[in-house]
C-alpha positions as CSV (number, residue, x, y, z in Angstrom):
1,M,-93.5,294.6,-182.8
2,K,-92.3,292.5,-179.6
3,N,-88.5,292.7,-178.6
4,I,-87.1,289.3,-178.0
5,V,-83.4,289.4,-176.2
6,V,-81.0,286.6,-177.2
7,F,-78.5,286.8,-174.1
8,F,-75.1,284.7,-175.7
9,G,-71.3,284.6,-174.9
10,G,-70.6,284.8,-171.2
11,K,-67.6,284.3,-168.7
12,S,-67.3,280.7,-169.4
13,C,-64.9,278.5,-171.1
14,E,-67.9,277.6,-173.3
15,H,-67.6,281.6,-174.6
16,E,-67.5,280.7,-178.2
17,I,-69.8,277.6,-178.6
18,S,-72.4,280.1,-176.7
19,I,-71.7,282.5,-179.4
20,I,-72.8,280.3,-182.5
21,T,-75.7,278.8,-180.4
22,G,-76.8,282.5,-180.2
23,V,-76.2,283.9,-183.4
24,L,-78.0,280.8,-185.1
25,T,-81.0,281.6,-182.6
26,L,-80.8,285.5,-183.2
27,N,-81.6,284.9,-187.0
28,S,-83.2,281.9,-186.7
29,L,-86.2,284.2,-185.1
30,D,-89.1,285.0,-187.4
31,K,-88.6,288.3,-188.1
32,T,-92.5,289.0,-189.3
33,C,-93.3,288.6,-185.6
34,Y,-89.8,289.5,-183.2
35,N,-87.8,291.7,-183.5
36,P,-84.8,290.1,-181.9
37,I,-82.4,291.9,-179.6
38,P,-78.5,290.0,-179.1
39,V,-76.8,291.1,-175.5
40,Y,-73.5,289.9,-175.8
41,V,-71.6,288.6,-172.7
42,S,-68.0,289.0,-172.8
43,K,-65.8,287.3,-170.9
44,S,-65.3,289.9,-168.8
45,G,-68.7,290.0,-168.0
46,E,-69.9,293.2,-170.1
47,W,-73.3,293.0,-171.8
48,L,-72.7,294.8,-175.3
49,Y,-75.3,295.3,-178.4
50,G,-75.2,296.3,-181.7
51,E,-75.8,295.0,-185.4
52,D,-72.5,293.6,-185.9
53,L,-73.7,290.9,-183.2
54,F,-75.8,289.3,-185.7
55,D,-72.5,287.9,-187.9
56,V,-70.7,285.2,-186.5
57,A,-67.6,286.4,-188.5
58,F,-67.2,289.8,-186.4
59,Y,-66.4,288.0,-183.4
60,K,-62.7,287.1,-184.7
61,Y,-61.7,290.2,-184.9
62,Q,-62.8,290.9,-181.0
63,S,-63.6,294.4,-182.3
64,F,-66.4,295.4,-179.5
65,K,-65.2,299.5,-179.0
66,K,-68.2,300.3,-181.1
67,L,-70.7,298.3,-179.7
68,K,-73.3,299.7,-176.7
69,K,-73.0,298.7,-173.0
70,V,-76.4,297.7,-171.8
71,T,-78.1,297.1,-169.2
72,L,-81.5,296.3,-166.8
73,L,-82.4,298.5,-164.0
74,S,-84.9,299.0,-160.7
75,N,-86.8,295.7,-161.2
76,E,-88.7,296.7,-164.4
77,P,-88.7,294.6,-168.0
78,T,-86.4,297.1,-169.9
79,L,-83.4,296.9,-171.6
80,Y,-81.8,300.5,-171.5
81,Y,-78.0,301.5,-172.5
82,K,-75.7,301.9,-170.0
83,G,-74.3,305.6,-168.6
84,K,-74.7,308.1,-166.1
85,K,-77.5,308.5,-167.6
86,P,-79.3,305.6,-169.1
87,K,-81.3,305.4,-171.7
88,K,-84.1,303.4,-172.8
89,L,-83.4,301.1,-176.1
90,C,-86.5,298.5,-176.0
91,D,-88.7,297.0,-173.4
92,I,-88.8,293.0,-173.5
93,Y,-91.0,290.8,-174.2
94,C,-89.3,287.9,-173.2
95,A,-85.6,286.8,-173.5
96,I,-83.7,283.2,-174.5
97,N,-80.9,281.9,-172.9
98,C,-78.0,280.8,-175.1
99,M,-75.2,281.1,-172.3
100,H,-73.2,277.8,-171.9
101,G,-72.0,276.9,-168.9
102,L,-71.1,279.6,-165.8
103,N,-74.1,282.7,-165.2
104,G,-76.5,280.6,-168.0
105,E,-76.5,277.3,-167.1
106,D,-76.2,278.1,-163.2
107,G,-79.5,280.0,-163.1
108,T,-78.0,283.0,-162.5
109,L,-79.5,284.7,-165.6
110,A,-82.5,282.8,-164.8
111,G,-83.0,284.6,-161.3
112,L,-81.9,287.8,-162.4
113,L,-84.4,288.0,-165.4
114,K,-87.6,286.2,-163.0
115,F,-86.4,289.3,-160.8
116,H,-86.9,292.4,-163.5
117,K,-90.1,291.0,-164.7
118,I,-89.1,289.1,-167.8
119,P,-90.6,286.0,-169.3
120,L,-87.4,283.4,-170.3
121,V,-86.9,280.6,-172.8
122,G,-84.9,278.2,-171.0
123,A,-84.8,276.5,-167.5
124,P,-85.5,278.1,-164.5
125,L,-83.3,279.3,-161.6
126,F,-83.7,275.8,-159.7
127,S,-84.0,273.5,-162.4
128,S,-80.7,275.3,-163.7
129,S,-78.6,274.7,-160.3
130,L,-79.6,271.4,-160.1
131,S,-78.3,270.7,-163.4
132,M,-75.1,272.1,-163.5
133,D,-73.8,270.5,-160.4
134,K,-73.5,267.2,-160.8
135,D,-73.0,265.8,-158.0
136,Y,-76.3,267.3,-156.7
137,T,-77.7,266.1,-160.0
138,K,-76.8,263.1,-159.4
139,K,-78.7,262.9,-156.0
140,F,-81.4,264.4,-157.5
141,L,-81.8,261.5,-160.2
142,K,-81.7,259.0,-157.0
143,G,-84.5,260.5,-155.8
144,I,-86.7,260.0,-158.9
145,K,-85.1,256.7,-159.3
146,V,-83.5,257.3,-161.9
147,E,-79.8,255.4,-162.8
148,T,-76.8,256.9,-162.5
149,L,-72.9,255.3,-162.3
150,P,-71.6,255.2,-158.8
151,Y,-69.9,258.0,-158.1
152,V,-68.4,260.4,-155.0
153,S,-67.8,263.9,-154.9
154,Y,-64.2,265.1,-153.9
155,T,-63.5,268.6,-152.9
156,K,-60.1,270.7,-153.4
157,S,-60.1,270.9,-149.8
158,E,-60.5,267.3,-149.2
159,Y,-57.7,266.6,-151.4
160,I,-55.6,269.3,-150.0
161,K,-55.6,267.7,-146.5
162,G,-54.2,264.4,-147.5
163,D,-55.6,260.9,-150.1
164,S,-57.3,259.6,-147.0
165,G,-60.0,260.3,-149.5
166,L,-58.7,258.6,-152.5
167,V,-58.4,255.4,-150.7
168,N,-61.8,255.4,-150.2
169,V,-62.5,255.9,-154.2
170,E,-60.3,253.5,-154.9
171,N,-62.4,250.5,-152.1
172,K,-65.9,252.1,-153.3
173,I,-66.0,252.2,-156.7
174,G,-62.5,250.7,-158.1
175,Y,-61.0,251.5,-161.2
176,P,-61.1,252.5,-164.2
177,L,-62.6,255.9,-162.9
178,I,-63.4,259.1,-164.7
179,I,-62.8,262.4,-163.5
180,K,-65.1,265.2,-164.4
181,P,-65.5,268.7,-162.8
182,A,-68.8,269.2,-160.6
183,N,-69.5,272.6,-162.8
184,L,-68.1,272.2,-166.2
185,G,-69.6,271.0,-169.3
186,S,-68.4,270.1,-173.1
187,S,-66.5,267.5,-171.8
188,I,-63.7,269.9,-170.6
189,G,-61.6,268.8,-167.9
190,I,-62.8,265.8,-168.2
191,S,-60.2,262.7,-167.6
192,T,-59.9,259.0,-166.7
193,A,-57.7,256.8,-165.1
194,N,-56.3,253.3,-164.1
195,N,-54.5,253.9,-161.1
196,R,-53.6,256.2,-158.6
197,D,-50.7,258.2,-160.7
198,E,-53.6,258.8,-163.4
199,L,-56.4,259.5,-160.8
200,E,-53.9,262.4,-159.2
201,L,-52.8,263.7,-162.7
202,A,-56.8,263.4,-163.6
203,L,-57.4,265.7,-160.2
204,K,-55.1,267.8,-160.7
205,K,-56.4,269.0,-164.1
206,A,-60.0,269.0,-163.0
207,F,-59.3,271.0,-159.9
208,T,-57.6,273.7,-162.3
209,Y,-61.8,274.3,-163.7
210,D,-63.9,273.6,-160.8
211,S,-63.2,273.3,-156.5
212,K,-65.2,270.1,-156.6
213,V,-65.2,266.8,-158.7
214,I,-67.2,263.6,-158.9
215,I,-65.2,260.5,-159.2
216,E,-67.1,257.6,-161.2
217,R,-66.7,254.5,-162.5
218,F,-65.8,253.9,-165.9
219,L,-67.4,251.8,-168.2
220,T,-64.9,250.5,-170.7
221,S,-67.1,249.1,-173.4
222,F,-70.6,251.2,-173.8
223,D,-72.9,253.3,-176.4
224,E,-73.9,257.3,-175.8
225,F,-77.1,258.4,-176.8
226,N,-78.5,262.0,-176.5
227,I,-82.4,263.4,-176.6
228,A,-83.5,267.2,-176.6
229,V,-86.7,267.7,-174.7
230,C,-88.7,270.7,-174.6
231,K,-92.5,271.9,-174.1
232,M,-95.0,273.2,-176.4
233,D,-98.5,274.2,-176.4
234,G,-98.6,272.7,-172.9
235,D,-97.2,269.4,-173.6
236,I,-93.7,267.2,-173.5
237,V,-91.8,267.3,-176.9
238,L,-89.7,264.5,-177.6
239,S,-86.7,264.4,-180.4
240,G,-85.2,261.7,-182.1
241,I,-82.6,259.8,-180.3
242,E,-79.0,260.3,-181.5
243,K,-75.8,258.2,-181.0
244,P,-72.7,260.6,-181.4
245,S,-69.5,259.3,-182.4
246,R,-66.3,259.6,-180.6
247,S,-62.7,259.6,-181.6
248,Q,-61.6,257.8,-177.8
249,N,-62.7,256.1,-175.1
250,I,-64.9,259.4,-174.1
251,L,-66.6,262.1,-175.8
252,T,-64.6,264.8,-176.3
253,F,-64.4,268.9,-176.7
254,D,-64.1,268.5,-180.4
255,D,-65.9,265.2,-180.8
256,K,-69.0,268.0,-180.0
257,Y,-68.8,270.7,-181.7
258,Q,-66.3,269.5,-185.3
259,N,-69.5,269.5,-186.8
260,Y,-69.5,273.2,-187.0
261,S,-67.1,272.3,-189.7
262,G,-69.7,270.1,-191.2
263,N,-66.9,266.9,-190.1
264,A,-68.6,265.4,-187.4
265,E,-70.1,261.8,-187.5
266,R,-73.3,260.1,-185.7
267,E,-76.0,258.2,-186.4
268,F,-79.0,259.7,-186.5
269,P,-82.0,258.0,-185.8
270,A,-80.1,256.2,-183.5
271,K,-80.7,252.4,-184.5
272,I,-81.5,250.9,-181.1
273,S,-84.1,248.7,-180.4
274,T,-88.1,250.0,-179.5
275,K,-87.2,248.8,-175.7
276,L,-84.6,250.8,-175.3
277,Q,-85.9,253.8,-177.2
278,N,-89.2,253.8,-175.5
279,K,-87.1,253.6,-172.2
280,I,-84.8,256.7,-173.2
281,E,-88.0,258.4,-174.0
282,S,-90.0,257.4,-171.2
283,V,-86.3,258.6,-168.7
284,S,-86.4,261.7,-170.3
285,K,-90.2,262.7,-170.0
286,K,-89.9,261.9,-166.1
287,I,-86.8,264.1,-166.0
288,Y,-88.1,266.8,-167.4
289,E,-90.7,266.9,-165.5
290,E,-90.2,266.1,-162.3
291,G,-87.5,268.5,-162.5
292,G,-89.4,271.6,-163.1
293,F,-87.7,272.5,-166.4
294,S,-88.6,274.3,-169.3
295,G,-87.4,275.3,-173.0
296,I,-85.2,273.2,-174.5
297,V,-83.1,270.3,-172.2
298,R,-80.6,267.6,-174.0
299,L,-80.3,264.1,-171.6
300,D,-77.2,262.3,-172.5
301,F,-77.4,259.1,-171.7
302,I,-74.8,255.7,-171.6
303,F,-75.7,252.3,-172.4
304,G,-73.4,249.9,-170.9
305,E,-73.7,246.5,-169.6
306,D,-76.9,246.1,-170.8
307,K,-78.8,249.2,-168.5
308,I,-79.2,253.0,-169.4
309,Y,-77.7,255.5,-167.6
310,L,-78.4,259.1,-167.3
311,N,-74.9,260.7,-167.5
312,E,-75.2,264.8,-168.3
313,I,-78.6,267.2,-168.1
314,N,-77.8,270.0,-170.5
315,T,-80.4,273.1,-169.7
316,V,-78.3,274.8,-172.4
317,P,-77.5,272.7,-174.9
318,G,-75.0,273.6,-178.2
319,S,-77.5,275.4,-180.8
320,M,-80.3,274.5,-178.4
321,A,-79.9,271.3,-179.8
322,Y,-82.4,271.9,-183.3
323,Y,-80.5,269.1,-184.9
324,L,-82.4,266.7,-183.1
325,F,-85.7,267.8,-183.5
326,T,-85.4,269.0,-187.2
327,D,-82.9,269.3,-190.0
328,S,-84.6,272.5,-191.1
329,L,-84.3,276.5,-189.3
330,K,-87.5,277.5,-190.7
331,V,-89.0,274.4,-188.5
332,F,-86.6,275.5,-185.5
333,S,-87.9,279.3,-186.3
334,A,-91.4,278.1,-185.9
335,M,-90.2,276.2,-182.5
336,L,-88.8,279.5,-181.3
337,S,-92.1,281.1,-181.8
338,N,-94.0,278.4,-179.5
339,L,-91.3,277.9,-177.0
340,I,-91.3,281.6,-176.4
341,R,-95.0,281.2,-176.6
342,Q,-95.0,279.0,-174.1
343,S,-92.6,280.6,-172.0
344,V,-94.9,284.0,-171.7
345,K,-97.9,282.0,-170.9
346,D,-96.0,279.8,-167.9
347,F,-94.8,283.4,-167.2
348,N,-98.3,285.5,-166.6
349,L,-99.6,281.8,-165.2
350,F,-96.9,282.0,-162.3
351,N,-97.0,286.1,-161.7
352,S,-101.0,285.6,-161.4
353,S,-100.3,284.3,-157.6
354,V,-100.6,286.7,-154.6
355,F,-97.6,287.3,-153.3
356,S,-98.0,289.8,-150.3
357,Y,-99.3,289.7,-147.5
358,S,-100.4,292.1,-145.0
359,S,-100.0,290.8,-141.4
360,G,-99.8,294.0,-139.6
361,V,-96.9,293.0,-137.7
362,L,-95.4,296.4,-138.0
363,K,-98.5,298.5,-137.1
364,I,-98.4,296.8,-133.4
365,N,-97.3,299.4,-130.9
366,G,-96.2,299.3,-127.5
367,S,-94.8,295.8,-127.3
368,K,-91.4,295.2,-125.7
369,G,-90.5,293.9,-129.2
370,S,-91.1,296.5,-130.7
371,K,-89.2,298.9,-128.5
372,R,-86.1,296.8,-129.0
373,L,-85.9,297.3,-133.0
374,T,-86.3,301.4,-132.7
375,S,-82.4,303.0,-133.2
376,K,-82.5,304.7,-129.3
377,N,-82.0,301.2,-128.1
């Protein structure tokens, strides 16, 4: 049986949502082929393992003392119980990233697992880092000629120095504005502003979550659309397009996640023209391919002023956006199996390259340059 480690939780404002994604993924894996191994990353950053982690009700009571601490060691694709004398828990065939936000979507986990030679279902380090920072996301999208709303980035240090930057924002973009922490998701820390006073309050709120924000032109009349993209069996697969409902002028945290209580409303598939559907699909495929993505990625669009704008790239979408592909967990299970096979195939292809080169530099003796490197000098 092949061991699949599912990472979830983490030091993130989206910790609880990550638990839901992780537990759903654990219980959806095909048990005839794979042995799911939960690794819950606590809010303090500890890696914890235990059979209780399969039950979402367990997390309500925060009784984590009976869980075992686990870790990775010395460049091995192996999970160990943590201690003075680490004991092997299991070899790892592949891992799945279900960690939203910090350490999960920012590329940290992807880089760590790559170092330990572990295939990953999820976006690689570069793609994750690029998508986590909304400022760099927009720069990337501009480079591949994908439309985004006009914006400026603004750092906390610039804000502390004075309001000259705000004058530039007002002159360049104008009100109304939407203010977002650059490295956060789930609509946390986001506000709109119609004047300087509201802008000041919005910045104060956003800077409690991040040291950089983006200030963007806000459309007062618009629709939002979501689509998920993945690669399976070497082919790019697109989900249906969703039009989520929102209770306010922006899609809030509650709007995004109240569906876990069964109360969310959405239009799926979205009732849109064939022209708009084709545009969303073609742009989504382009972003996925040009950004070097893997795993399931959800793309969020805004449609207003008769134009479609890419709003955000989510490399670890809630519940891995299975609901955009299917309403069947059995089908989602088959999707996970396909994604695992694809990730292992991509991993093996990458590792078929040559990573060392014998230059002979260290064999050069007697040169003045090599003498300067000795401890005697």
